[in-house]
C-alpha positions as CSV (number, residue, x, y, z in Angstrom):
1,M,-96.7,-44.4,34.4
2,E,-97.8,-40.8,35.5
3,F,-95.0,-38.2,35.5
4,L,-92.5,-40.4,33.5
5,K,-91.0,-38.5,30.6
6,N,-89.1,-39.6,27.5
7,I,-89.1,-43.3,28.5
8,N,-91.3,-46.3,28.5
9,P,-90.8,-48.9,31.3
10,R,-90.6,-52.6,30.4
11,D,-93.2,-55.0,31.8
12,Y,-90.7,-56.6,34.2
13,Q,-89.6,-53.2,35.4
14,I,-93.2,-52.3,36.2
15,E,-93.8,-55.6,37.9
16,I,-90.7,-55.2,40.1
17,A,-91.4,-51.6,40.9
18,N,-95.0,-52.5,42.1
19,K,-93.5,-55.0,44.6
20,C,-90.9,-52.5,45.8
21,I,-93.6,-49.9,46.5
22,E,-95.2,-52.3,48.9
23,K,-92.2,-53.6,50.9
24,N,-88.4,-53.2,51.4
25,C,-86.8,-54.9,48.4
26,L,-83.4,-55.9,47.1
27,V,-83.5,-55.8,43.3
28,V,-80.9,-57.9,41.6
29,L,-80.6,-57.1,37.9
30,P,-77.6,-57.4,35.6
31,T,-76.0,-54.1,34.4
32,G,-78.1,-52.5,31.6
33,L,-81.5,-54.0,32.5
34,G,-82.8,-50.8,34.1
35,K,-82.4,-50.7,37.9
36,T,-82.4,-46.9,37.9
37,L,-85.7,-46.7,36.1
38,I,-87.3,-49.0,38.7
39,A,-85.9,-46.7,41.4
40,L,-87.5,-43.7,39.6
41,M,-90.9,-45.4,39.4
42,V,-90.8,-46.3,43.1
43,C,-89.7,-42.7,43.9
44,I,-92.7,-41.3,42.0
45,E,-95.2,-43.5,43.7
46,R,-93.8,-42.9,47.2
47,M,-93.8,-39.1,46.7
48,K,-97.4,-39.2,45.4
49,K,-98.4,-41.2,48.5
50,F,-96.5,-38.9,50.9
51,P,-96.6,-35.4,49.4
52,G,-94.0,-33.1,50.9
53,Q,-91.7,-35.9,52.1
54,K,-88.2,-36.5,50.7
55,V,-86.3,-39.3,48.9
56,V,-82.6,-40.0,49.5
57,F,-80.7,-41.8,46.7
58,L,-77.2,-43.1,47.6
59,A,-74.4,-44.4,45.5
60,P,-70.8,-45.2,46.4
61,T,-69.0,-42.7,44.1
62,K,-69.5,-39.1,43.0
63,P,-69.6,-39.9,39.2
64,L,-72.2,-42.6,39.8
65,I,-74.5,-40.5,42.0
66,E,-74.2,-37.6,39.4
67,Q,-75.2,-40.1,36.8
68,H,-78.4,-41.0,38.7
69,L,-79.3,-37.3,39.2
70,I,-78.9,-36.7,35.4
71,F,-81.2,-39.7,34.7
72,F,-83.9,-38.5,37.2
73,K,-83.8,-34.9,35.7
74,K,-84.1,-36.3,32.2
75,H,-87.1,-38.4,32.9
76,L,-89.1,-36.3,35.4
77,P,-91.0,-33.1,34.6
78,E,-89.1,-30.0,35.6
79,L,-91.4,-28.9,38.4
80,F,-92.0,-32.4,39.8
81,A,-89.3,-32.1,42.5
82,E,-86.3,-30.0,43.7
83,M,-83.3,-32.3,43.2
84,N,-79.9,-31.7,44.6
85,L,-76.5,-33.3,44.9
86,F,-74.5,-33.7,48.1
87,T,-70.8,-34.1,47.8
88,G,-67.9,-33.6,50.2
89,K,-67.0,-30.3,48.4
90,V,-70.2,-28.7,49.8
91,K,-69.7,-27.7,53.4
92,S,-71.9,-29.4,56.0
93,N,-73.7,-26.2,57.1
94,E,-74.5,-25.6,53.4
95,R,-75.8,-29.2,53.1
96,K,-78.1,-28.5,56.0
97,K,-79.7,-25.6,54.1
98,I,-79.9,-27.6,50.9
99,W,-81.6,-30.5,52.8
100,Q,-84.4,-28.3,53.9
101,S,-85.3,-27.1,50.4
102,S,-84.8,-30.4,48.6
103,D,-87.3,-33.1,47.6
104,I,-84.8,-35.7,46.2
105,I,-81.3,-35.8,47.6
106,F,-78.5,-37.6,45.7
107,S,-75.5,-38.3,47.8
108,T,-72.5,-40.6,48.5
109,P,-73.1,-42.5,51.8
110,Q,-70.2,-40.8,53.5
111,C,-71.8,-37.3,53.3
112,I,-75.2,-38.4,54.7
113,A,-73.6,-40.6,57.5
114,N,-71.3,-37.7,58.6
115,D,-74.3,-35.3,58.7
116,L,-76.4,-37.7,60.7
117,K,-73.6,-38.2,63.2
118,K,-73.5,-34.4,63.6
119,E,-77.3,-34.3,63.8
120,L,-77.5,-31.7,61.1
121,Y,-80.9,-33.0,60.0
122,S,-83.2,-36.0,60.6
123,L,-84.5,-38.7,58.2
124,E,-88.0,-38.4,59.8
125,E,-89.6,-37.0,56.6
126,V,-87.8,-39.4,54.2
127,C,-90.4,-41.7,52.6
128,L,-87.8,-43.7,50.4
129,L,-84.2,-44.6,50.9
130,I,-82.4,-46.0,47.7
131,E,-79.0,-47.6,48.1
132,D,-77.3,-48.5,44.8
133,E,-74.5,-51.1,44.6
134,A,-76.2,-52.7,47.6
135,H,-73.7,-55.6,47.6
136,R,-71.5,-53.2,49.6
137,C,-73.9,-53.4,52.6
138,I,-71.6,-55.6,54.7
139,R,-69.5,-55.0,57.8
140,N,-69.2,-51.3,58.7
141,Y,-70.0,-49.6,55.4
142,D,-71.9,-46.3,55.8
143,Y,-74.9,-47.7,54.0
144,N,-75.7,-49.9,57.0
145,Y,-75.4,-47.0,59.5
146,I,-77.8,-44.8,57.4
147,A,-80.3,-47.7,57.0
148,Q,-80.4,-48.2,60.8
149,I,-80.9,-44.5,61.6
150,Y,-83.5,-44.3,58.8
151,I,-85.6,-47.2,60.2
152,K,-85.5,-45.5,63.6
153,Q,-86.3,-42.0,62.5
154,S,-88.6,-42.2,59.4
155,K,-92.4,-42.0,59.8
156,N,-93.0,-43.8,56.5
157,S,-89.9,-45.8,55.8
158,R,-89.3,-47.8,52.6
159,I,-85.9,-49.1,51.5
160,L,-84.8,-50.1,48.0
161,G,-81.5,-51.9,47.4
162,L,-80.1,-52.2,43.9
163,T,-77.3,-54.5,42.7
164,A,-76.1,-56.5,39.7
165,S,-75.0,-59.2,42.0
166,P,-75.0,-59.6,45.8
167,G,-72.5,-62.4,45.6
168,S,-72.8,-66.2,46.1
169,D,-72.1,-66.5,49.8
170,Y,-75.4,-67.3,51.6
171,S,-74.3,-65.6,54.9
172,K,-73.2,-62.4,53.1
173,V,-76.4,-62.2,51.1
174,K,-78.4,-62.7,54.3
175,E,-76.2,-60.0,55.9
176,I,-77.0,-57.5,53.1
177,C,-80.7,-58.3,53.5
178,K,-80.5,-57.9,57.3
179,N,-78.6,-54.6,57.1
180,L,-81.2,-53.2,54.7
181,F,-84.2,-54.6,56.5
182,I,-85.2,-56.3,53.3
183,E,-88.6,-58.1,53.1
184,G,-88.5,-59.3,49.5
185,V,-85.9,-60.1,46.8
186,E,-86.5,-59.5,43.1
187,L,-84.1,-61.4,40.8
188,K,-84.0,-61.3,37.1
189,T,-81.2,-62.6,34.8
190,R,-80.6,-62.5,31.1
191,E,-82.2,-65.9,31.0
192,S,-85.5,-64.8,32.7
193,E,-88.4,-65.2,30.3
194,E,-89.7,-61.7,31.1
195,V,-86.3,-60.2,30.2
196,K,-85.4,-62.1,27.1
197,P,-87.7,-60.2,24.7
198,Y,-85.8,-56.9,25.5
199,L,-82.3,-58.2,25.0
200,K,-80.2,-58.7,21.9
201,E,-78.2,-61.9,21.1
202,L,-75.1,-62.4,23.2
203,T,-72.3,-64.6,21.8
204,F,-69.9,-66.1,24.3
205,E,-66.4,-67.4,23.5
206,K,-63.5,-68.6,25.5
207,K,-60.1,-68.5,23.8
208,I,-57.5,-70.9,25.2
209,V,-53.8,-69.9,24.7
210,N,-50.9,-72.2,25.5
211,F,-48.5,-71.3,28.3
212,P,-45.0,-71.1,26.6
213,P,-42.2,-73.4,27.9
214,E,-40.0,-70.4,28.5
215,F,-42.6,-68.9,30.8
216,M,-43.0,-72.2,32.5
217,E,-39.2,-72.1,33.4
218,I,-39.6,-68.7,35.0
219,R,-42.8,-69.8,36.8
220,E,-40.9,-72.9,38.2
221,L,-38.1,-70.7,39.6
222,I,-40.6,-68.4,41.4
223,R,-42.6,-71.4,42.5
224,N,-39.5,-73.0,44.1
225,I,-38.9,-69.8,46.1
226,F,-42.6,-69.7,47.1
227,N,-42.6,-73.3,48.2
228,D,-39.6,-72.7,50.5
229,Y,-41.4,-69.9,52.3
230,L,-44.5,-72.0,52.5
231,E,-42.5,-74.9,54.0
232,N,-41.2,-72.5,56.7
233,L,-44.8,-71.6,57.6
234,R,-45.8,-75.2,57.6
235,R,-42.9,-76.1,60.0
236,R,-44.3,-73.5,62.4
237,K,-47.7,-75.1,62.0
238,L,-49.2,-71.8,60.7
239,I,-50.5,-73.3,57.5
240,F,-51.4,-76.9,56.5
241,N,-51.9,-76.7,52.7
242,N,-51.0,-74.7,49.6
243,S,-52.5,-71.5,50.7
244,S,-53.9,-68.9,48.3
245,K,-52.7,-65.3,48.3
246,T,-55.9,-64.3,50.1
247,E,-55.3,-66.9,52.9
248,L,-51.7,-65.7,53.3
249,I,-52.8,-62.1,53.6
250,L,-55.2,-63.1,56.3
251,L,-52.4,-65.0,58.1
252,Q,-50.1,-62.0,57.8
253,K,-52.8,-59.7,59.4
254,K,-53.2,-62.2,62.2
255,L,-49.4,-62.4,62.8
256,M,-49.1,-58.6,62.7
257,K,-51.8,-58.3,65.3
258,K,-49.9,-60.7,67.6
259,A,-46.7,-58.9,67.1
260,N,-48.2,-55.5,67.9
261,F,-50.2,-56.5,71.0
262,G,-48.3,-59.4,72.4
263,K,-44.8,-60.0,73.7
264,K,-42.0,-59.4,71.2
265,D,-41.5,-62.9,69.9
266,Y,-38.7,-63.5,67.4
267,S,-40.4,-66.5,65.9
268,I,-43.5,-64.4,65.1
269,L,-41.3,-61.8,63.4
270,L,-39.6,-64.5,61.3
271,A,-43.1,-65.9,60.4
272,I,-44.2,-62.5,59.3
273,A,-41.2,-62.2,57.1
274,D,-41.8,-65.6,55.5
275,C,-45.5,-64.8,55.0
276,S,-44.7,-61.4,53.3
277,Q,-42.3,-63.0,50.9
278,A,-44.7,-65.9,50.2
279,I,-47.4,-63.3,49.3
280,R,-44.9,-61.5,47.0
281,M,-44.0,-64.7,45.2
282,Q,-47.7,-65.8,44.9
283,H,-48.3,-62.4,43.3
284,G,-45.4,-62.9,40.9
285,L,-46.8,-66.3,39.9
286,E,-50.1,-64.6,39.1
287,L,-48.4,-62.0,37.0
288,I,-46.3,-64.5,34.9
289,E,-49.3,-66.8,34.4
290,T,-52.1,-64.4,33.7
291,Q,-50.8,-60.9,32.8
292,T,-47.8,-59.9,30.7
293,L,-44.1,-60.5,30.9
294,K,-43.6,-56.7,31.2
295,T,-45.9,-56.6,34.2
296,F,-44.0,-59.4,35.8
297,N,-40.6,-57.8,35.0
298,D,-41.7,-54.5,36.5
299,F,-42.7,-56.3,39.6
300,I,-39.3,-57.9,40.0
301,K,-37.6,-54.5,39.3
302,D,-39.7,-53.0,42.0
303,L,-38.6,-55.6,44.5
304,F,-34.9,-54.8,43.8
305,K,-35.7,-51.1,44.3
306,Q,-37.5,-51.7,47.6
307,A,-34.6,-53.8,48.8
308,S,-32.1,-51.0,48.1
309,E,-34.4,-48.3,49.8
310,K,-35.7,-50.2,52.8
311,N,-32.7,-52.6,53.4
312,T,-34.8,-55.2,55.2
313,R,-33.1,-58.5,55.9
314,S,-35.9,-60.7,54.5
315,L,-36.2,-58.7,51.3
316,N,-32.4,-58.7,50.8
317,S,-32.4,-62.4,51.4
318,L,-35.1,-62.8,48.6
319,I,-33.3,-60.7,46.0
320,K,-30.0,-62.5,46.6
321,R,-31.6,-65.9,45.8
322,K,-30.2,-67.6,42.7
323,E,-33.6,-68.5,41.4
324,F,-34.9,-65.0,41.8
325,N,-32.1,-63.5,39.8
326,L,-32.3,-66.2,37.1
327,A,-36.0,-65.5,36.7
328,Y,-35.2,-61.8,36.2
329,I,-32.5,-62.6,33.6
330,K,-34.8,-64.9,31.7
331,A,-37.6,-62.4,31.6
332,N,-35.3,-59.7,30.4
333,E,-33.9,-61.9,27.6
334,L,-37.4,-62.7,26.4
335,L,-38.5,-59.1,26.4
336,S,-35.3,-58.1,24.5
337,K,-36.4,-60.5,21.8
338,G,-39.9,-58.9,21.6
339,I,-41.5,-62.0,23.2
340,E,-44.7,-61.3,25.3
341,H,-47.4,-63.3,27.0
342,P,-49.4,-65.2,24.2
343,K,-52.6,-63.4,25.3
344,I,-51.3,-60.2,23.9
345,K,-51.0,-61.7,20.4
346,E,-54.4,-63.4,20.7
347,L,-55.9,-60.1,21.7
348,I,-54.4,-58.2,18.8
349,D,-55.6,-60.9,16.4
350,L,-59.2,-60.8,17.7
351,I,-59.3,-56.9,17.7
352,N,-58.1,-57.1,14.0
353,Q,-61.0,-59.5,13.3
354,E,-63.7,-57.4,15.0
355,K,-62.6,-53.8,14.2
356,N,-64.3,-53.6,10.8
357,K,-67.7,-54.8,12.1
358,K,-70.5,-52.2,12.2
359,D,-70.6,-50.0,15.3
360,F,-67.4,-51.6,16.7
361,K,-66.7,-50.5,20.2
362,A,-64.9,-52.6,22.8
363,I,-63.9,-52.7,26.5
364,I,-61.0,-54.9,27.5
365,F,-60.9,-55.6,31.3
366,S,-57.7,-56.5,33.0
367,Q,-56.8,-56.8,36.7
368,F,-53.8,-54.6,36.8
369,R,-53.0,-51.1,35.6
370,T,-49.7,-52.0,34.0
371,T,-51.4,-54.7,32.0
372,A,-54.1,-52.2,30.8
373,A,-51.4,-49.7,29.8
374,I,-49.5,-52.4,27.8
375,I,-52.7,-53.6,26.1
376,S,-53.7,-50.1,25.1
377,R,-50.2,-49.3,23.8
378,E,-50.2,-52.5,21.7
379,L,-53.7,-51.9,20.3
380,N,-52.9,-48.4,19.3
381,K,-50.4,-49.8,16.8
382,I,-53.4,-51.3,14.9
383,E,-54.8,-49.2,12.1
384,G,-58.2,-47.8,13.0
385,I,-57.9,-48.5,16.7
386,K,-58.0,-45.5,19.1
387,S,-57.5,-46.9,22.6
388,K,-57.2,-45.3,26.0
389,V,-56.7,-46.6,29.6
390,F,-59.6,-46.2,32.0
391,I,-58.5,-46.5,35.6
392,G,-59.2,-45.2,39.1
393,Q,-58.0,-42.0,40.8
394,T,-55.0,-43.2,42.8
395,K,-51.7,-42.2,41.1
396,K,-49.5,-45.2,40.5
397,E,-46.5,-45.7,38.3
398,S,-47.1,-47.7,35.1
399,L,-44.8,-47.9,32.1
400,G,-42.6,-45.2,33.7
401,E,-45.4,-42.7,34.2
402,Q,-47.6,-41.7,37.1
403,I,-51.0,-42.8,36.0
404,G,-54.4,-42.3,37.6
405,L,-57.6,-40.5,36.4
406,N,-59.5,-38.1,38.6
407,Q,-63.3,-38.1,38.3
408,K,-63.3,-35.2,35.8
409,E,-60.8,-37.1,33.6
410,Q,-62.9,-40.3,33.9
411,R,-66.0,-38.4,32.7
412,R,-64.2,-36.9,29.8
413,L,-62.9,-40.3,28.7
414,I,-66.4,-41.7,28.8
415,E,-67.6,-38.8,26.7
416,E,-64.9,-39.4,24.1
417,F,-65.9,-43.1,24.1
418,S,-69.5,-42.2,23.6
419,E,-68.7,-39.8,20.7
420,G,-66.5,-42.4,19.0
421,K,-63.2,-40.5,19.5
422,I,-62.0,-43.7,21.2
423,N,-63.2,-47.1,20.2
424,V,-61.4,-49.3,22.7
425,L,-61.3,-48.8,26.5
426,C,-58.7,-50.7,28.4
427,A,-60.2,-50.8,31.9
428,T,-59.4,-52.1,35.3
429,S,-62.2,-52.8,37.9
430,I,-63.4,-49.2,37.8
431,G,-65.1,-50.0,34.5
432,E,-67.1,-52.8,36.1
433,E,-69.3,-51.0,38.7
434,G,-72.1,-48.7,38.0
435,L,-70.6,-46.0,35.7
436,D,-72.7,-45.2,32.6
437,I,-70.2,-46.4,30.0
438,P,-71.9,-46.6,26.6
439,E,-72.9,-50.1,25.3
440,V,-70.2,-51.9,23.4
441,S,-70.2,-54.6,20.8
442,L,-67.3,-56.5,22.4
443,V,-66.2,-57.2,26.0
444,V,-62.9,-59.0,26.5
445,F,-61.8,-60.4,29.9
446,Y,-58.0,-60.4,29.6
447,E,-58.2,-62.8,32.5
448,P,-61.1,-64.6,34.2
449,V,-62.1,-63.2,37.6
450,P,-63.0,-65.6,40.5
451,S,-65.9,-63.4,41.5
452,A,-69.5,-63.8,40.4
453,I,-70.2,-60.1,41.1
454,R,-67.3,-58.9,38.9
455,K,-68.0,-61.4,36.1
456,I,-71.7,-60.2,35.9
457,Q,-70.7,-56.5,36.0
458,R,-68.1,-56.9,33.2
459,G,-70.5,-58.9,31.0
460,G,-73.3,-56.4,31.5
461,R,-71.6,-53.9,29.3
462,T,-72.8,-55.5,26.0
463,A,-75.8,-57.1,24.2
464,R,-78.5,-54.7,25.5
465,L,-79.6,-52.6,22.5
466,S,-77.6,-54.5,19.8
467,P,-75.9,-57.9,19.5
468,G,-72.8,-58.3,21.6
469,K,-69.9,-60.7,22.2
470,I,-68.0,-61.7,25.3
471,I,-64.6,-63.3,25.0
472,I,-62.6,-64.6,27.9
473,L,-58.8,-65.3,27.4
474,I,-57.6,-68.3,29.3
475,T,-54.0,-69.5,29.6
476,K,-53.9,-73.3,29.7
477,G,-52.5,-74.9,32.8
478,T,-52.6,-71.8,34.9
479,R,-54.9,-70.2,37.6
480,D,-56.9,-68.7,34.6
481,E,-58.6,-72.1,34.2
482,T,-59.4,-72.4,37.9
483,F,-60.8,-68.8,38.1
484,Y,-62.9,-69.4,35.0
485,Y,-64.7,-72.4,36.5
486,V,-64.9,-70.8,40.0
487,S,-66.7,-67.7,38.7
488,N,-69.2,-69.8,36.7
489,A,-69.9,-72.0,39.7
490,K,-70.3,-68.9,42.0
491,E,-72.8,-67.3,39.5
492,K,-75.0,-70.5,39.5
493,K,-74.7,-70.7,43.3
494,M,-75.7,-67.0,43.6
495,H,-79.0,-67.6,41.8
496,K,-79.8,-70.5,44.1
497,V,-78.9,-68.6,47.2
498,I,-81.1,-65.7,46.2
499,D,-84.0,-68.0,45.3
500,D,-83.6,-69.7,48.7
501,I,-83.6,-66.4,50.6
502,K,-86.5,-65.1,48.6
503,Q,-88.5,-68.3,49.4
504,E,-87.6,-67.9,53.1
505,M,-89.1,-64.4,53.1
506,I,-92.2,-65.5,51.3
507,N,-92.7,-68.3,53.9
508,K,-92.1,-65.9,56.7
509,E,-94.7,-63.5,55.3
510,K,-97.2,-66.4,54.9
511,T,-96.6,-67.5,58.5
512,Q,-97.2,-63.9,59.8
513,E,-100.4,-63.6,57.8
514,K,-101.6,-66.9,59.2
515,Q,-100.9,-65.8,62.7
516,Q,-102.7,-62.5,62.2
517,T,-105.7,-64.4,60.8
518,L,-105.8,-66.6,63.9
519,L,-105.7,-63.6,66.1
């Protein structure tokens, strides 16, 4: 393609880009299959068709939008366009000046949305709006506001949404398409015939570990407490089944709303207290089943600390329970004997097996920061392993330290990983979305995630340019097993949902063409 530099697009990328040039499209491609190059090709064609007009490229975070700017600068001739980055650090009046002189603007949605509300500039002369991580286009996210203003203001509008997965819920995918004024959906997976020739072999394994009897005893103690709180909520006819943590959180919000805006009702306050403790115990069950004993123990310690600081009746009642204290004692006894969750040993064994393979580089995903810190600490005891924790910015305590990485520290860590100074990243969800983390030979899910979006994003970190392996650790007889099957089912459902919506759009287009012919 004209103006492309130092890169050759693949056939499927050219095919998708050509469709995106003609209509507003949602492009669904797993991580590593080249969504940004498709955006670049569409950008070139739109700017050729509408010389002098602008392109706006949005991404949710500063590191991600910087990454897109670097990609565009690398693969476009120097004089093709004036490209600039908008961030919150640049004052709004300065952004107004930069807007006037820019051809392609890279920004987080918050910056553009705030500027549009202040009427600092108009989107009238924008010929292409690109929204990356488009699965965020639900509810009141700034992406939606910008898209609405764009459609109203632009003389030559074209919208391109990019995502690895929009999710498996039909109504949510429809909502994303509606919010972005999407007219066509382009979906490709690792199994698509057009994509297969460009990918390397991906090996998939699930490793089942047994849940130790000593852990079962602790789980039973916590479960008994949880069931008591659940029974209280049932008696008040607030729940009717074994509610998940998510359902309990929704109930808690509903009750809090009633308490804040209704009459002071003592029974509602009691229900809020029961709901809060049930949520805590459900979280404790998740930790003991799927994480590490140290993570669970830290959680129990924190509840003791909160009770001493806040002195609330319901929390004091919880920590005085015989089962609660017995669970804490048993966990401490096991830790004092050096016993940990069996997943830790399984993980150490498999890293020992993989570490001597050519170009070894691994990402281990875990749900919680404390777990990531524990994994990294244990892996660094292995000869030849240099591991670091890759987490978000918020400062939280883990292993007795305040941990959290600002964006500069995150970039430095990725550079060290690229250069081979680190060969294992222990990442939380920040490693899943968008960031240009180098390809790895091994991806480990410390626990399955019940989300198709997150599963696809985690798995997309390997088997692009060289063979890769995905290993999922599953604790037998726990929610790990449920989450594993749920995410697989959701991924299959997602493909069907997207195909159905795509077909709806094709049928709608055919009907409109038929009506125009009759006219």
